[in-house]
C-alpha positions as CSV (number, residue, x, y, z in Angstrom):
1,X,134.8,190.5,117.0
2,X,138.4,189.3,116.7
3,X,139.1,185.6,116.7
4,X,140.6,184.2,119.9
5,X,143.6,182.1,119.0
6,X,144.2,178.5,120.2
7,X,147.5,179.8,121.8
8,X,145.6,182.3,123.9
9,X,143.2,179.6,125.0
10,X,146.0,177.2,125.9
11,X,147.6,179.9,128.0
12,X,144.3,180.4,129.9
13,X,144.1,176.6,130.5
14,X,147.6,176.6,131.7
15,X,147.0,179.4,134.1
16,X,144.0,177.7,135.4
17,X,145.9,174.4,135.9
18,X,148.6,176.2,137.8
19,X,146.1,177.9,140.1
20,X,144.3,174.6,140.7
21,X,147.6,173.0,141.7
22,X,148.4,175.9,144.1
23,X,145.0,175.6,145.8
24,X,145.5,171.8,146.2
25,X,149.0,172.2,147.6
26,X,147.8,173.3,151.1
27,X,150.4,176.0,151.2
28,X,148.1,179.0,151.0
29,X,147.1,180.9,154.2
30,X,143.7,182.2,154.9
31,X,143.8,185.5,152.9
32,X,145.8,183.9,150.1
33,X,143.3,181.1,149.8
34,X,140.3,183.4,149.7
35,X,141.9,185.5,147.0
36,X,142.9,182.3,145.0
37,X,139.3,181.0,145.4
38,X,137.9,184.2,143.9
39,X,140.3,184.0,141.0
40,X,139.5,180.3,140.6
41,X,135.8,181.0,140.3
42,X,136.4,183.6,137.6
43,X,139.0,181.6,135.6
44,X,137.2,178.2,135.8
45,X,134.3,179.4,133.5
46,X,136.7,180.9,131.0
47,X,139.0,177.8,130.9
48,X,136.0,175.5,130.3
49,X,134.6,177.7,127.6
50,X,138.1,177.9,126.0
51,X,138.5,174.1,126.1
52,X,135.1,173.7,124.4
53,X,136.1,176.1,121.6
54,X,139.4,174.2,121.0
55,X,137.6,170.9,121.0
56,X,135.1,172.1,118.4
57,X,137.8,173.5,116.2
58,X,139.7,170.3,116.3
59,X,136.6,168.3,115.4
60,X,135.8,170.6,112.5
61,X,139.3,170.3,111.1
62,X,138.9,166.5,111.3
63,X,135.5,166.4,109.7
64,X,136.6,168.9,107.0
65,X,139.4,166.6,106.0
66,X,137.0,163.6,105.9
67,X,134.6,165.4,103.6
68,X,137.3,165.9,101.0
69,X,138.9,162.5,101.3
70,X,137.8,160.5,98.3
71,X,138.8,157.2,99.9
72,X,136.1,157.6,102.5
73,X,132.7,156.1,101.7
74,X,130.3,158.7,100.2
75,X,127.6,158.0,102.8
76,X,130.0,158.6,105.6
77,X,131.2,161.8,103.9
78,X,127.6,163.0,103.6
79,X,127.1,162.4,107.3
80,X,130.3,164.3,108.0
81,X,129.0,167.3,106.0
82,X,125.8,167.4,108.1
83,X,127.8,167.2,111.3
84,X,130.2,169.8,110.1
85,X,127.4,172.3,109.6
86,X,126.1,171.6,113.1
87,X,129.5,171.9,114.7
88,X,130.3,175.1,112.7
89,X,127.2,176.7,114.2
90,X,128.0,175.4,117.7
91,X,131.5,176.9,117.3
92,X,130.1,180.3,116.5
93,X,128.1,180.3,119.6
94,X,131.0,178.9,121.7
95,X,133.4,181.6,120.4
96,X,130.9,184.3,121.2
97,X,130.4,183.0,124.8
98,X,134.2,182.9,125.3
99,X,134.6,186.4,123.9
100,X,131.9,187.7,126.4
101,X,133.7,185.9,129.2
102,X,137.0,187.5,128.3
103,X,135.6,191.1,128.2
104,X,137.1,193.3,130.9
105,X,134.8,193.0,133.9
106,X,133.4,195.9,135.8
107,X,134.6,195.1,139.3
108,X,131.4,196.7,140.7
109,X,129.2,194.2,138.9
110,X,129.3,191.8,141.8
111,X,128.5,194.4,144.4
112,X,125.1,195.2,146.1
113,X,123.5,198.5,145.0
114,X,122.0,201.6,146.5
115,X,118.9,202.6,144.6
116,X,117.8,206.3,144.7
117,X,114.5,207.4,143.2
118,X,113.4,211.1,143.2
119,X,110.1,212.5,141.9
120,X,110.8,215.1,139.1
121,X,108.4,217.2,137.1
122,X,104.8,216.5,137.5
123,X,104.0,217.2,141.2
124,X,101.8,214.6,142.9
125,X,101.7,212.4,139.8
126,X,105.5,212.3,139.7
127,X,105.6,211.1,143.4
128,X,103.0,208.4,142.6
129,X,105.2,207.3,139.7
130,X,108.2,207.2,142.0
131,X,106.3,204.8,144.1
132,X,105.4,202.7,141.1
133,X,109.1,202.5,140.1
134,X,110.2,201.5,143.6
135,X,107.6,198.8,143.7
136,X,108.7,197.6,140.3
137,X,112.3,197.3,141.3
138,X,111.4,195.8,144.7
139,X,109.3,193.0,143.1
140,X,112.0,192.4,140.5
141,X,114.6,192.1,143.3
142,X,112.4,189.7,145.2
143,X,112.1,187.5,142.1
144,X,115.9,187.4,141.9
145,X,116.1,186.4,145.6
146,X,117.6,189.7,146.6
147,X,117.0,191.7,149.8
148,X,115.6,195.3,149.7
149,X,115.9,197.6,152.7
150,X,114.7,201.2,152.7
151,X,117.4,203.5,154.0
152,X,115.6,206.8,153.7
153,X,112.2,207.9,152.3
154,X,110.1,211.0,152.0
155,X,106.5,210.0,151.2
156,X,104.1,212.2,149.4
157,X,100.6,213.1,150.9
158,X,98.9,211.5,147.9
159,X,101.0,208.3,148.1
160,X,104.2,207.3,146.4
161,X,107.6,208.9,147.2
162,X,109.1,212.3,146.7
163,X,112.4,210.5,147.4
164,X,113.3,207.0,148.4
165,X,116.8,205.5,148.9
166,X,117.1,201.7,149.4
167,X,119.9,199.1,149.7
168,X,119.6,196.0,147.5
169,X,121.8,193.1,148.4
170,X,122.3,189.9,146.5
171,X,124.4,188.2,143.8
172,X,125.1,190.5,140.8
173,X,122.7,193.3,141.8
174,X,124.7,196.1,140.3
175,X,125.4,194.2,137.0
176,X,121.6,194.0,136.5
177,X,120.6,197.4,137.8
178,X,123.3,199.7,136.5
179,X,121.6,200.7,133.3
180,X,118.5,201.9,135.2
181,X,120.1,205.3,136.1
182,X,118.5,208.2,134.3
183,X,115.2,210.0,133.8
184,X,112.1,207.7,133.6
185,X,109.0,209.4,132.0
186,X,105.4,208.3,132.5
187,X,102.4,209.2,130.3
188,X,99.0,208.5,131.8
189,X,95.7,210.0,132.9
190,X,95.8,210.9,136.6
191,X,92.9,209.7,138.8
192,X,92.2,213.3,139.7
193,X,91.9,214.3,136.0
194,X,88.2,214.6,135.2
195,X,88.7,215.5,131.5
196,X,90.7,212.3,130.7
197,X,93.8,214.2,129.6
198,X,97.1,212.5,129.5
199,X,99.7,214.0,131.8
200,X,103.5,213.6,131.5
201,X,105.6,213.4,134.6
202,X,109.0,212.0,135.4
203,X,111.2,210.5,138.1
204,X,115.0,210.3,138.4
205,X,116.6,207.0,139.2
206,X,120.3,206.6,140.3
207,X,121.9,203.2,140.9
208,X,125.2,203.2,142.8
209,X,127.4,200.2,143.6
210,X,127.6,199.8,147.4
211,X,131.3,199.6,148.2
212,X,132.9,197.7,151.1
213,X,134.9,199.7,153.6
214,X,138.1,198.7,151.9
215,X,137.0,200.1,148.5
216,X,136.8,203.7,149.6
217,X,138.6,205.3,152.6
218,X,137.0,208.3,154.3
219,X,139.3,210.2,156.7
220,X,137.8,211.7,159.8
221,X,139.3,215.1,159.0
222,X,137.6,215.1,155.6
223,X,134.1,215.1,157.0
224,X,131.9,217.4,159.1
225,X,129.1,215.8,161.1
226,X,126.1,217.9,162.2
227,X,123.3,216.7,164.3
228,X,119.8,218.3,164.4
229,X,116.2,217.7,165.3
230,X,114.4,215.6,162.8
231,X,111.4,217.1,161.0
232,X,108.3,215.7,159.4
233,X,106.6,212.4,160.2
234,X,108.2,210.0,162.6
235,X,106.4,210.5,165.9
236,X,107.0,212.7,169.0
237,X,110.3,211.0,169.9
238,X,111.9,211.7,166.5
239,X,110.9,215.4,166.6
240,X,112.1,216.2,170.1
241,X,115.7,214.7,170.0
242,X,118.7,215.6,168.0
243,X,118.7,212.2,166.2
244,X,119.1,213.5,162.6
245,X,122.5,213.5,161.1
246,X,124.1,215.5,158.2
247,X,127.5,214.5,156.9
248,X,129.5,216.9,154.7
249,X,132.4,215.5,152.7
250,X,134.6,218.6,152.6
251,X,136.9,217.6,149.6
252,X,134.0,216.8,147.2
253,X,131.3,219.0,148.7
254,X,128.9,216.0,148.9
255,X,126.3,216.3,151.6
256,X,124.2,213.4,153.0
257,X,121.4,213.7,155.5
258,X,119.6,210.9,157.4
259,X,116.7,211.2,159.9
260,X,114.5,208.1,159.4
261,X,115.8,206.3,162.4
262,X,115.2,207.3,166.0
263,X,118.9,206.5,166.8
264,X,121.5,209.1,165.9
265,X,124.0,206.2,165.6
266,X,121.9,204.4,163.1
267,X,121.3,207.5,161.1
268,X,125.1,208.2,161.0
269,X,125.8,204.6,159.8
270,X,123.3,204.9,157.0
271,X,124.5,208.4,156.0
272,X,128.1,207.1,155.9
273,X,127.0,204.1,153.7
274,X,125.3,206.4,151.2
275,X,128.2,208.8,151.2
276,X,130.7,206.0,150.7
277,X,128.6,204.8,147.7
278,X,128.5,208.3,146.1
279,X,132.2,208.8,146.6
280,X,132.9,205.3,145.1
281,X,130.8,206.2,142.1
282,X,132.7,209.5,141.6
283,X,136.0,207.5,141.5
284,X,134.5,205.0,139.1
285,X,133.3,207.8,136.8
286,X,136.8,209.2,136.6
287,X,138.4,205.8,135.8
288,X,135.7,204.9,133.3
289,X,135.3,208.2,131.6
290,X,136.7,207.1,128.2
291,X,134.8,203.8,128.3
292,X,131.6,205.7,129.2
293,X,132.0,207.9,126.1
294,X,132.4,204.9,123.9
295,X,129.3,203.2,125.3
296,X,127.1,206.3,125.4
297,X,125.8,205.8,121.9
298,X,124.7,202.3,122.7
299,X,123.1,202.2,126.1
300,X,123.5,205.8,127.2
301,X,125.8,207.4,129.7
302,X,123.6,206.5,132.7
303,X,123.6,210.2,133.5
304,X,120.7,211.1,135.8
305,X,119.7,214.0,133.5
306,X,119.3,211.7,130.5
307,X,115.8,210.5,129.6
308,X,116.1,206.8,129.2
309,X,112.6,205.3,129.2
310,X,109.0,206.1,128.7
311,X,106.0,204.3,130.3
312,X,102.9,205.0,128.2
313,X,99.9,203.7,130.2
314,X,97.1,204.5,127.6
315,X,98.9,202.4,125.0
316,X,100.3,199.8,127.4
317,X,103.8,200.2,126.1
318,X,107.3,200.8,127.5
319,X,110.0,202.3,125.3
320,X,113.7,202.3,126.2
321,X,115.1,205.1,124.1
322,X,118.8,204.1,124.3
323,X,118.3,200.9,122.3
324,X,115.0,201.8,120.6
325,X,113.2,198.9,122.2
326,X,109.4,199.1,122.6
327,X,107.5,196.4,124.5
328,X,103.7,196.3,124.6
329,X,103.6,194.7,128.0
330,X,103.5,197.6,130.5
331,X,101.5,195.9,133.2
332,X,104.0,193.0,133.4
333,X,106.9,195.3,133.5
334,X,105.5,197.7,136.1
335,X,104.7,194.7,138.3
336,X,108.4,193.7,138.2
337,X,108.2,190.3,136.5
338,X,108.5,191.7,132.9
339,X,111.4,193.9,133.8
340,X,113.9,191.1,133.0
341,X,113.3,191.4,129.3
342,X,114.3,195.1,129.3
343,X,117.3,194.6,131.6
344,X,118.6,191.5,129.6
345,X,118.3,193.5,126.3
346,X,120.4,196.4,127.8
347,X,123.0,193.9,129.1
348,X,123.2,192.3,125.6
349,X,123.5,195.6,123.8
350,X,126.3,196.6,126.2
351,X,128.1,193.3,125.5
352,X,127.7,193.7,121.8
353,X,129.1,197.2,121.9
354,X,132.1,196.2,123.9
355,X,132.8,193.2,121.6
356,X,132.6,195.5,118.6
357,X,135.1,197.7,120.3
358,X,137.6,194.9,120.7
359,X,137.8,194.6,116.9
360,X,138.5,198.3,116.4
C-alpha cells in the first residue's frame, strides 16, 4: 500500500472546504444542490479521515523530536516514547482507513439488488436447498433493515424453489451481496434417504444491481413484447387470461418472462425491471472486465458457473472456496444471522486485494 502524502490530503481538505462553501452560499438550484449533497456525503468522510492522519503524523514528529532532546527531563521523554508507540499504531490504522476510503468506488454498491436463485443438480434436494438459501438471504436482509419482495417464483412440489427472483431494497445492499453470485453446493442426508447416505446438490445464485431508469435506457424498438396465458399454479383467473408477459431484448438476445401477477401491466413492469438489471450488469461487466480479472484470484469472478461455497450439514461447516475460509457454524449461517461473518470477510479480502493493486 503506497503512502498517501500530506499534500494529497491537504488537497482533499481544500476541495471539501470549497464544496462546503458552495452549499452554504445558497446559489445552487434543486438538481445542483442534490448533486452537491451527494458529493458532500462522500467527501466528508474522506476529509475527516485525512485530517486525522495529518494530525497523528504531526504529533508523532513532535514526540519523536522530544524523545531525542537531551534537554527534556528523562521521565517526560519516557512518557513520550510510550505515547509515540501508541500513536504510531493509531496512525497505521488511520492510514489504512483512509486508503480504503480513497479506493475507486463501485457506483453500483449503493444500489438495491435483484437476487436470483435457481436449483441446479440434485433434483428435489436442490430445490429444497434453493429455499434454504432464499430464507438465509431474507433473514440476513431483515436483520439489516432491508425490504425483500419476491418478483417471480417457481416452487417445487416437495418445497423450496426451482427458481426465485426477489428485489432487495435498502442502504448498501449490492455492496454486501455482490460476492454471493456463483454456485452454492450443499452436502447433507435428504429426509427421503433411508440409508443415511450424504447427497450433494447445488443451486446457482446471481446478484444484480437494480438500476434506476436513468442508468440504463431501453428503446421501444429494441424490445418485443409477447403476452400469453399463464401456466401452473395461480388460480383459475391466472390460467384463463393472457396476463403473462415475455419481453425479448433484440440487440442482446435477453429474454425475461413474468406470470406471477394477475395483471398484465404488473407483469410487464416486473419483467422490465429484471431486464433493466440484466442489461445494466452486462454493461458493468464490459467496463470492469480488466478489474474483474485482477480480482478473480482473490474473491473469484462472481461468474454463475463458479463453485464458490459448500455447506456441509453432517460436519456443521461452511467453506468459502475463494478465500479458503471455513466456519464451523452452519446453523447460524443458514439462519441468516451468521452470514455477516462470511460477507465481511469477502469484503475485507476484496479491499486488501485492491489496496495491494494500488502499490503495483
